[in-house]
PDB file of N, CA, C and O in Angstrom:
ATOM      1  N   MET A   1      18.786   6.664   8.850  1.00  0.00           N
ATOM      2  CA  MET A   1      17.217   6.311   9.578  1.00  0.00           C
ATOM      3  C   MET A   1      17.377   5.365   7.460  1.00  0.00           C
ATOM      4  O   MET A   1      17.932   5.721   6.421  1.00  0.00           O
ATOM      5  N   ALA A   2      16.145   3.589   8.060  1.00  0.00           N
ATOM      6  CA  ALA A   2      16.148   3.281   6.845  1.00  0.00           C
ATOM      7  C   ALA A   2      15.628   4.370   5.568  1.00  0.00           C
ATOM      8  O   ALA A   2      15.153   5.422   5.995  1.00  0.00           O
ATOM      9  N   LYS A   3      15.681   4.187   3.738  1.00  0.00           N
ATOM     10  CA  LYS A   3      14.852   4.135   2.789  1.00  0.00           C
ATOM     11  C   LYS A   3      13.600   3.659   2.769  1.00  0.00           C
ATOM     12  O   LYS A   3      13.266   2.580   3.257  1.00  0.00           O
ATOM     13  N   PHE A   4      12.748   4.572   2.112  1.00  0.00           N
ATOM     14  CA  PHE A   4      11.636   3.454   1.925  1.00  0.00           C
ATOM     15  C   PHE A   4      10.815   3.739   0.565  1.00  0.00           C
ATOM     16  O   PHE A   4      10.485   4.805   0.044  1.00  0.00           O
ATOM     17  N   LYS A   5      10.494   1.684  -0.023  1.00  0.00           N
ATOM     18  CA  LYS A   5      10.547   2.086  -1.091  1.00  0.00           C
ATOM     19  C   LYS A   5       8.931   0.953  -0.878  1.00  0.00           C
ATOM     20  O   LYS A   5       8.792  -0.233  -0.579  1.00  0.00           O
ATOM     21  N   CYS A   6       8.028   1.982  -1.187  1.00  0.00           N
ATOM     22  CA  CYS A   6       6.680   1.341  -2.088  1.00  0.00           C
ATOM     23  C   CYS A   6       5.730   1.297  -3.540  1.00  0.00           C
ATOM     24  O   CYS A   6       4.961   2.035  -4.158  1.00  0.00           O
ATOM     25  N   ASN A   7       6.407  -0.272  -3.660  1.00  0.00           N
ATOM     26  CA  ASN A   7       5.265  -1.003  -4.555  1.00  0.00           C
ATOM     27  C   ASN A   7       4.163  -1.509  -4.859  1.00  0.00           C
ATOM     28  O   ASN A   7       3.791  -2.421  -5.598  1.00  0.00           O
ATOM     29  N   LEU A   8       3.188  -0.011  -3.459  1.00  0.00           N
ATOM     30  CA  LEU A   8       2.150  -0.314  -4.661  1.00  0.00           C
ATOM     31  C   LEU A   8       1.284  -0.170  -4.739  1.00  0.00           C
ATOM     32  O   LEU A   8       0.269  -0.424  -4.090  1.00  0.00           O
ATOM     33  N   LYS A   9       1.671   0.557  -6.092  1.00  0.00           N
ATOM     34  CA  LYS A   9       1.036   1.099  -6.912  1.00  0.00           C
ATOM     35  C   LYS A   9       0.528   0.131  -8.170  1.00  0.00           C
ATOM     36  O   LYS A   9      -0.536  -0.073  -8.755  1.00  0.00           O
ATOM     37  N   LYS A  10       1.939  -0.359  -8.250  1.00  0.00           N
ATOM     38  CA  LYS A  10       1.621  -1.194  -9.644  1.00  0.00           C
ATOM     39  C   LYS A  10       0.894  -3.200  -9.457  1.00  0.00           C
ATOM     40  O   LYS A  10       0.624  -4.013 -10.342  1.00  0.00           O
ATOM     41  N   TYR A  11       0.797  -3.342  -7.632  1.00  0.00           N
ATOM     42  CA  TYR A  11      -0.173  -4.552  -7.575  1.00  0.00           C
ATOM     43  C   TYR A  11      -1.726  -3.661  -7.000  1.00  0.00           C
ATOM     44  O   TYR A  11      -2.835  -4.176  -6.857  1.00  0.00           O
ATOM     45  N   ARG A  12      -1.498  -2.802  -6.855  1.00  0.00           N
ATOM     46  CA  ARG A  12      -3.340  -2.384  -6.887  1.00  0.00           C
ATOM     47  C   ARG A  12      -2.893  -1.799  -7.905  1.00  0.00           C
ATOM     48  O   ARG A  12      -2.336  -0.782  -7.492  1.00  0.00           O
ATOM     49  N   GLN A  13      -2.773  -1.891  -9.637  1.00  0.00           N
ATOM     50  CA  GLN A  13      -2.890  -2.228 -10.150  1.00  0.00           C
ATOM     51  C   GLN A  13      -3.421  -3.488 -11.108  1.00  0.00           C
ATOM     52  O   GLN A  13      -4.558  -3.644 -11.552  1.00  0.00           O
ATOM     53  N   LEU A  14      -2.233  -4.353 -11.295  1.00  0.00           N
ATOM     54  CA  LEU A  14      -2.627  -6.107 -10.674  1.00  0.00           C
ATOM     55  C   LEU A  14      -3.604  -6.321 -10.605  1.00  0.00           C
ATOM     56  O   LEU A  14      -4.010  -7.353 -11.140  1.00  0.00           O
ATOM     57  N   SER A  15      -4.674  -5.296  -9.779  1.00  0.00           N
ATOM     58  CA  SER A  15      -5.797  -6.384  -9.140  1.00  0.00           C
ATOM     59  C   SER A  15      -6.493  -5.489  -9.301  1.00  0.00           C
ATOM     60  O   SER A  15      -7.504  -5.540  -8.601  1.00  0.00           O
ATOM     61  N   ASN A  16      -6.377  -4.298 -10.200  1.00  0.00           N
ATOM     62  CA  ASN A  16      -7.665  -3.815 -10.798  1.00  0.00           C
ATOM     63  C   ASN A  16      -8.094  -2.888 -10.115  1.00  0.00           C
ATOM     64  O   ASN A  16      -9.206  -2.517 -10.489  1.00  0.00           O
ATOM     65  N   LEU A  17      -7.508  -2.110  -8.890  1.00  0.00           N
ATOM     66  CA  LEU A  17      -7.675  -1.487  -7.507  1.00  0.00           C
ATOM     67  C   LEU A  17      -8.500   0.072  -7.728  1.00  0.00           C
ATOM     68  O   LEU A  17      -9.698  -0.191  -7.623  1.00  0.00           O
ATOM     69  N   THR A  18      -8.419   0.779  -7.852  1.00  0.00           N
ATOM     70  CA  THR A  18      -8.329   2.430  -8.272  1.00  0.00           C
ATOM     71  C   THR A  18      -8.139   3.140  -6.591  1.00  0.00           C
ATOM     72  O   THR A  18      -9.173   3.016  -5.934  1.00  0.00           O
ATOM     73  N   GLN A  19      -7.599   3.467  -6.244  1.00  0.00           N
ATOM     74  CA  GLN A  19      -6.319   3.978  -5.566  1.00  0.00           C
ATOM     75  C   GLN A  19      -8.381   4.594  -3.922  1.00  0.00           C
ATOM     76  O   GLN A  19      -8.321   4.347  -2.718  1.00  0.00           O
ATOM     77  N   GLU A  20      -9.092   4.981  -4.307  1.00  0.00           N
ATOM     78  CA  GLU A  20     -10.413   4.725  -3.930  1.00  0.00           C
ATOM     79  C   GLU A  20     -10.758   3.822  -3.353  1.00  0.00           C
ATOM     80  O   GLU A  20     -10.815   3.975  -2.133  1.00  0.00           O
ATOM     81  N   GLU A  21     -11.206   2.270  -4.001  1.00  0.00           N
ATOM     82  CA  GLU A  21     -10.690   0.825  -3.707  1.00  0.00           C
ATOM     83  C   GLU A  21     -10.592   0.478  -2.521  1.00  0.00           C
ATOM     84  O   GLU A  21     -11.218   0.238  -1.488  1.00  0.00           O
ATOM     85  N   LEU A  22      -9.255   0.541  -3.156  1.00  0.00           N
ATOM     86  CA  LEU A  22      -8.885  -0.273  -1.816  1.00  0.00           C
ATOM     87  C   LEU A  22      -8.031   1.099  -0.163  1.00  0.00           C
ATOM     88  O   LEU A  22      -7.312   1.145   0.835  1.00  0.00           O
ATOM     89  N   GLY A  23      -8.658   1.649  -0.821  1.00  0.00           N
ATOM     90  CA  GLY A  23      -9.082   2.823   0.817  1.00  0.00           C
ATOM     91  C   GLY A  23     -10.453   2.078   1.711  1.00  0.00           C
ATOM     92  O   GLY A  23     -10.560   1.858   2.918  1.00  0.00           O
ATOM     93  N   GLN A  24     -11.393   1.814   0.594  1.00  0.00           N
ATOM     94  CA  GLN A  24     -12.911   1.586   0.784  1.00  0.00           C
ATOM     95  C   GLN A  24     -12.184  -0.108   1.761  1.00  0.00           C
ATOM     96  O   GLN A  24     -12.037   0.019   2.977  1.00  0.00           O
ATOM     97  N   ILE A  25     -11.781  -1.617   1.061  1.00  0.00           N
ATOM     98  CA  ILE A  25     -11.368  -2.348   1.485  1.00  0.00           C
ATOM     99  C   ILE A  25     -10.966  -1.863   2.713  1.00  0.00           C
ATOM    100  O   ILE A  25     -11.845  -1.724   3.565  1.00  0.00           O
ATOM    101  N   VAL A  26      -9.389  -1.465   3.094  1.00  0.00           N
ATOM    102  CA  VAL A  26      -9.157  -1.166   4.144  1.00  0.00           C
ATOM    103  C   VAL A  26      -8.694  -0.512   5.160  1.00  0.00           C
ATOM    104  O   VAL A  26      -7.780  -0.702   5.961  1.00  0.00           O
ATOM    105  N   ASN A  27     -10.186   1.018   4.844  1.00  0.00           N
ATOM    106  CA  ASN A  27     -10.518   1.287   5.724  1.00  0.00           C
ATOM    107  C   ASN A  27      -9.633   3.069   6.596  1.00  0.00           C
ATOM    108  O   ASN A  27      -9.599   3.632   7.690  1.00  0.00           O
ATOM    109  N   VAL A  28      -9.003   3.282   4.964  1.00  0.00           N
ATOM    110  CA  VAL A  28      -8.457   4.772   5.645  1.00  0.00           C
ATOM    111  C   VAL A  28      -8.788   5.547   4.354  1.00  0.00           C
ATOM    112  O   VAL A  28      -9.536   4.703   3.860  1.00  0.00           O
ATOM    113  N   ARG A  29      -8.766   6.608   3.403  1.00  0.00           N
ATOM    114  CA  ARG A  29      -9.068   7.368   2.970  1.00  0.00           C
ATOM    115  C   ARG A  29      -7.932   7.417   1.272  1.00  0.00           C
ATOM    116  O   ARG A  29      -6.745   7.108   1.168  1.00  0.00           O
ATOM    117  N   ARG A  30      -8.673   7.804   0.434  1.00  0.00           N
ATOM    118  CA  ARG A  30      -7.771   7.897  -0.418  1.00  0.00           C
ATOM    119  C   ARG A  30      -6.505   8.306  -0.508  1.00  0.00           C
ATOM    120  O   ARG A  30      -5.550   7.904  -1.174  1.00  0.00           O
ATOM    121  N   GLU A  31      -6.712   9.582   0.639  1.00  0.00           N
ATOM    122  CA  GLU A  31      -5.346  10.331   0.330  1.00  0.00           C
ATOM    123  C   GLU A  31      -4.391   9.755   1.528  1.00  0.00           C
ATOM    124  O   GLU A  31      -3.565  10.473   2.090  1.00  0.00           O
ATOM    125  N   THR A  32      -4.550   8.683   1.782  1.00  0.00           N
ATOM    126  CA  THR A  32      -3.357   7.815   2.383  1.00  0.00           C
ATOM    127  C   THR A  32      -2.890   6.590   1.406  1.00  0.00           C
ATOM    128  O   THR A  32      -1.717   6.242   1.271  1.00  0.00           O
ATOM    129  N   ILE A  33      -3.783   6.116   0.881  1.00  0.00           N
ATOM    130  CA  ILE A  33      -3.540   5.610   0.078  1.00  0.00           C
ATOM    131  C   ILE A  33      -2.579   6.139  -1.338  1.00  0.00           C
ATOM    132  O   ILE A  33      -1.758   5.555  -2.045  1.00  0.00           O
ATOM    133  N   GLN A  34      -3.053   7.310  -1.333  1.00  0.00           N
ATOM    134  CA  GLN A  34      -1.789   8.333  -2.751  1.00  0.00           C
ATOM    135  C   GLN A  34      -0.858   8.724  -2.068  1.00  0.00           C
ATOM    136  O   GLN A  34      -0.215   9.490  -2.787  1.00  0.00           O
ATOM    137  N   ARG A  35       0.044   8.583  -0.161  1.00  0.00           N
ATOM    138  CA  ARG A  35       1.074   8.929  -0.056  1.00  0.00           C
ATOM    139  C   ARG A  35       1.841   8.328   0.138  1.00  0.00           C
ATOM    140  O   ARG A  35       3.059   8.494   0.206  1.00  0.00           O
ATOM    141  N   LEU A  36       0.663   6.854   0.351  1.00  0.00           N
ATOM    142  CA  LEU A  36       1.949   5.471   0.227  1.00  0.00           C
ATOM    143  C   LEU A  36       2.086   4.605  -0.763  1.00  0.00           C
ATOM    144  O   LEU A  36       2.741   3.646  -1.171  1.00  0.00           O
ATOM    145  N   GLU A  37       1.271   5.272  -0.972  1.00  0.00           N
ATOM    146  CA  GLU A  37       2.349   5.734  -3.432  1.00  0.00           C
ATOM    147  C   GLU A  37       3.544   6.424  -4.130  1.00  0.00           C
ATOM    148  O   GLU A  37       4.179   6.435  -5.184  1.00  0.00           O
ATOM    149  N   ALA A  38       3.443   7.167  -2.532  1.00  0.00           N
ATOM    150  CA  ALA A  38       4.914   8.626  -3.297  1.00  0.00           C
ATOM    151  C   ALA A  38       5.785   8.007  -2.437  1.00  0.00           C
ATOM    152  O   ALA A  38       6.907   8.046  -2.943  1.00  0.00           O
ATOM    153  N   GLY A  39       5.797   7.232  -0.944  1.00  0.00           N
ATOM    154  CA  GLY A  39       6.359   7.311  -0.438  1.00  0.00           C
ATOM    155  C   GLY A  39       6.487   7.494   0.538  1.00  0.00           C
ATOM    156  O   GLY A  39       7.445   7.035   1.160  1.00  0.00           O
ATOM    157  N   LYS A  40       5.642   8.185   1.031  1.00  0.00           N
ATOM    158  CA  LYS A  40       5.725  10.294   1.880  1.00  0.00           C
ATOM    159  C   LYS A  40       5.785   9.622   2.815  1.00  0.00           C
ATOM    160  O   LYS A  40       6.840   9.849   3.406  1.00  0.00           O
ATOM    161  N   TYR A  41       5.005   8.638   3.450  1.00  0.00           N
ATOM    162  CA  TYR A  41       3.835   7.774   4.522  1.00  0.00           C
ATOM    163  C   TYR A  41       4.213   6.329   4.916  1.00  0.00           C
ATOM    164  O   TYR A  41       3.915   5.509   4.047  1.00  0.00           O
ATOM    165  N   ASN A  42       4.885   5.751   6.185  1.00  0.00           N
ATOM    166  CA  ASN A  42       5.307   4.339   6.160  1.00  0.00           C
ATOM    167  C   ASN A  42       3.528   4.110   6.433  1.00  0.00           C
ATOM    168  O   ASN A  42       2.695   5.016   6.469  1.00  0.00           O
ATOM    169  N   PRO A  43       3.216   2.301   6.639  1.00  0.00           N
ATOM    170  CA  PRO A  43       1.860   2.216   6.979  1.00  0.00           C
ATOM    171  C   PRO A  43       1.930   1.525   8.552  1.00  0.00           C
ATOM    172  O   PRO A  43       2.727   0.603   8.376  1.00  0.00           O
ATOM    173  N   SER A  44       1.604   1.491   9.703  1.00  0.00           N
ATOM    174  CA  SER A  44       1.349   0.650  10.633  1.00  0.00           C
ATOM    175  C   SER A  44       1.132  -0.904  10.296  1.00  0.00           C
ATOM    176  O   SER A  44       0.406  -1.440   9.459  1.00  0.00           O
ATOM    177  N   LEU A  45       2.049  -1.460  11.277  1.00  0.00           N
ATOM    178  CA  LEU A  45       1.587  -3.051  10.714  1.00  0.00           C
ATOM    179  C   LEU A  45       0.464  -3.559  10.325  1.00  0.00           C
ATOM    180  O   LEU A  45       0.265  -3.995   9.191  1.00  0.00           O
ATOM    181  N   LYS A  46      -0.422  -3.536  11.320  1.00  0.00           N
ATOM    182  CA  LYS A  46      -1.706  -3.402  10.145  1.00  0.00           C
ATOM    183  C   LYS A  46      -3.024  -2.860   9.524  1.00  0.00           C
ATOM    184  O   LYS A  46      -4.253  -2.889   9.584  1.00  0.00           O
ATOM    185  N   LEU A  47      -2.098  -2.419   8.980  1.00  0.00           N
ATOM    186  CA  LEU A  47      -2.605  -1.245   7.154  1.00  0.00           C
ATOM    187  C   LEU A  47      -1.477  -2.141   5.914  1.00  0.00           C
ATOM    188  O   LEU A  47      -1.597  -2.452   4.729  1.00  0.00           O
ATOM    189  N   ALA A  48      -0.568  -2.282   6.796  1.00  0.00           N
ATOM    190  CA  ALA A  48       0.118  -2.846   6.074  1.00  0.00           C
ATOM    191  C   ALA A  48      -0.254  -4.655   5.014  1.00  0.00           C
ATOM    192  O   ALA A  48       0.016  -5.154   3.922  1.00  0.00           O
ATOM    193  N   ILE A  49      -0.965  -4.974   6.211  1.00  0.00           N
ATOM    194  CA  ILE A  49      -1.112  -6.860   6.087  1.00  0.00           C
ATOM    195  C   ILE A  49      -1.912  -6.816   6.717  1.00  0.00           C
ATOM    196  O   ILE A  49      -2.011  -7.578   7.678  1.00  0.00           O
ATOM    197  N   ASP A  50      -3.129  -5.564   6.317  1.00  0.00           N
ATOM    198  CA  ASP A  50      -4.381  -5.282   5.624  1.00  0.00           C
ATOM    199  C   ASP A  50      -4.239  -4.960   4.115  1.00  0.00           C
ATOM    200  O   ASP A  50      -5.058  -5.406   3.312  1.00  0.00           O
ATOM    201  N   ILE A  51      -3.087  -4.102   3.690  1.00  0.00           N
ATOM    202  CA  ILE A  51      -3.160  -4.265   2.241  1.00  0.00           C
ATOM    203  C   ILE A  51      -2.657  -5.237   2.359  1.00  0.00           C
ATOM    204  O   ILE A  51      -3.583  -5.835   2.907  1.00  0.00           O
ATOM    205  N   SER A  52      -1.871  -5.955   2.287  1.00  0.00           N
ATOM    206  CA  SER A  52      -0.815  -6.576   1.693  1.00  0.00           C
ATOM    207  C   SER A  52      -2.194  -7.695   1.401  1.00  0.00           C
ATOM    208  O   SER A  52      -2.224  -7.714   0.171  1.00  0.00           O
ATOM    209  N   ARG A  53      -3.320  -8.612   1.886  1.00  0.00           N
ATOM    210  CA  ARG A  53      -4.026  -9.561   1.805  1.00  0.00           C
ATOM    211  C   ARG A  53      -4.807  -8.666   0.101  1.00  0.00           C
ATOM    212  O   ARG A  53      -4.620  -9.046  -1.055  1.00  0.00           O
ATOM    213  N   ALA A  54      -5.927  -7.058   0.723  1.00  0.00           N
ATOM    214  CA  ALA A  54      -6.280  -6.644  -0.697  1.00  0.00           C
ATOM    215  C   ALA A  54      -5.677  -7.190  -1.950  1.00  0.00           C
ATOM    216  O   ALA A  54      -6.393  -8.074  -2.421  1.00  0.00           O
ATOM    217  N   VAL A  55      -4.650  -6.967  -2.612  1.00  0.00           N
ATOM    218  CA  VAL A  55      -4.513  -6.901  -2.941  1.00  0.00           C
ATOM    219  C   VAL A  55      -3.656  -8.507  -3.568  1.00  0.00           C
ATOM    220  O   VAL A  55      -3.294  -8.758  -4.718  1.00  0.00           O
ATOM    221  N   ARG A  56      -3.518  -9.528  -2.080  1.00  0.00           N
ATOM    222  CA  ARG A  56      -3.287 -10.645  -2.430  1.00  0.00           C
ATOM    223  C   ARG A  56      -1.430 -10.859  -2.699  1.00  0.00           C
ATOM    224  O   ARG A  56      -0.991 -12.008  -2.731  1.00  0.00           O
ATOM    225  N   THR A  57      -0.902 -10.198  -2.797  1.00  0.00           N
ATOM    226  CA  THR A  57       0.495  -9.591  -2.600  1.00  0.00           C
ATOM    227  C   THR A  57       1.687  -9.578  -0.634  1.00  0.00           C
ATOM    228  O   THR A  57       1.850  -8.922   0.395  1.00  0.00           O
ATOM    229  N   PRO A  58       2.106 -10.743  -1.303  1.00  0.00           N
ATOM    230  CA  PRO A  58       3.046 -10.435   0.076  1.00  0.00           C
ATOM    231  C   PRO A  58       3.895  -8.650   0.962  1.00  0.00           C
ATOM    232  O   PRO A  58       4.749  -7.999   0.361  1.00  0.00           O
ATOM    233  N   ILE A  59       3.479  -8.336   2.077  1.00  0.00           N
ATOM    234  CA  ILE A  59       4.639  -7.680   2.068  1.00  0.00           C
ATOM    235  C   ILE A  59       5.638  -6.836   1.904  1.00  0.00           C
ATOM    236  O   ILE A  59       5.755  -5.613   1.988  1.00  0.00           O
ATOM    237  N   GLU A  60       6.581  -8.031   1.567  1.00  0.00           N
ATOM    238  CA  GLU A  60       7.443  -7.372   0.800  1.00  0.00           C
ATOM    239  C   GLU A  60       8.061  -7.213   0.189  1.00  0.00           C
ATOM    240  O   GLU A  60       9.154  -6.664   0.325  1.00  0.00           O
ATOM    241  N   ASP A  61       7.250  -7.935  -1.334  1.00  0.00           N
ATOM    242  CA  ASP A  61       6.792  -7.033  -2.449  1.00  0.00           C
ATOM    243  C   ASP A  61       6.198  -5.637  -2.336  1.00  0.00           C
ATOM    244  O   ASP A  61       6.182  -5.009  -3.395  1.00  0.00           O
ATOM    245  N   ILE A  62       5.710  -5.032  -1.269  1.00  0.00           N
ATOM    246  CA  ILE A  62       4.874  -3.685  -1.656  1.00  0.00           C
ATOM    247  C   ILE A  62       6.012  -3.110  -1.166  1.00  0.00           C
ATOM    248  O   ILE A  62       6.680  -2.299  -1.807  1.00  0.00           O
ATOM    249  N   PHE A  63       6.374  -3.647   0.407  1.00  0.00           N
ATOM    250  CA  PHE A  63       6.940  -2.352   1.604  1.00  0.00           C
ATOM    251  C   PHE A  63       8.004  -2.601   0.846  1.00  0.00           C
ATOM    252  O   PHE A  63       8.003  -3.375  -0.111  1.00  0.00           O
ATOM    253  N   ILE A  64       8.926  -1.974   1.234  1.00  0.00           N
ATOM    254  CA  ILE A  64      10.854  -2.296   0.846  1.00  0.00           C
ATOM    255  C   ILE A  64      11.405  -1.089   1.948  1.00  0.00           C
ATOM    256  O   ILE A  64      10.886   0.007   2.159  1.00  0.00           O
ATOM    257  N   PHE A  65      12.803  -1.756   2.658  1.00  0.00           N
ATOM    258  CA  PHE A  65      13.689  -1.242   3.140  1.00  0.00           C
ATOM    259  C   PHE A  65      14.350  -0.907   3.142  1.00  0.00           C
ATOM    260  O   PHE A  65      15.051  -0.910   4.154  1.00  0.00           O
ATOM    261  N   ASP A  66      14.671  -0.392   2.153  1.00  0.00           N
ATOM    262  CA  ASP A  66      16.701  -0.614   2.167  1.00  0.00           C
ATOM    263  C   ASP A  66      17.464  -0.430   3.369  1.00  0.00           C
ATOM    264  O   ASP A  66      18.687  -0.570   3.351  1.00  0.00           O
TER     265      ASP A  66
END
């Protein structure tokens, strides 16, 4: 299985968003954002797109599979 790396925290902070704020924008709980940032949760394609749009960063810069 491919190794998953998530750069979400970096781009979320560059967008001046808290985990709670980003969660509200993309309609998930703060805990989901926390798990994504820890690399413990693989997002659905829809969630990845929503997050990418919210932080104005390409998906492939945020979510990386080695």
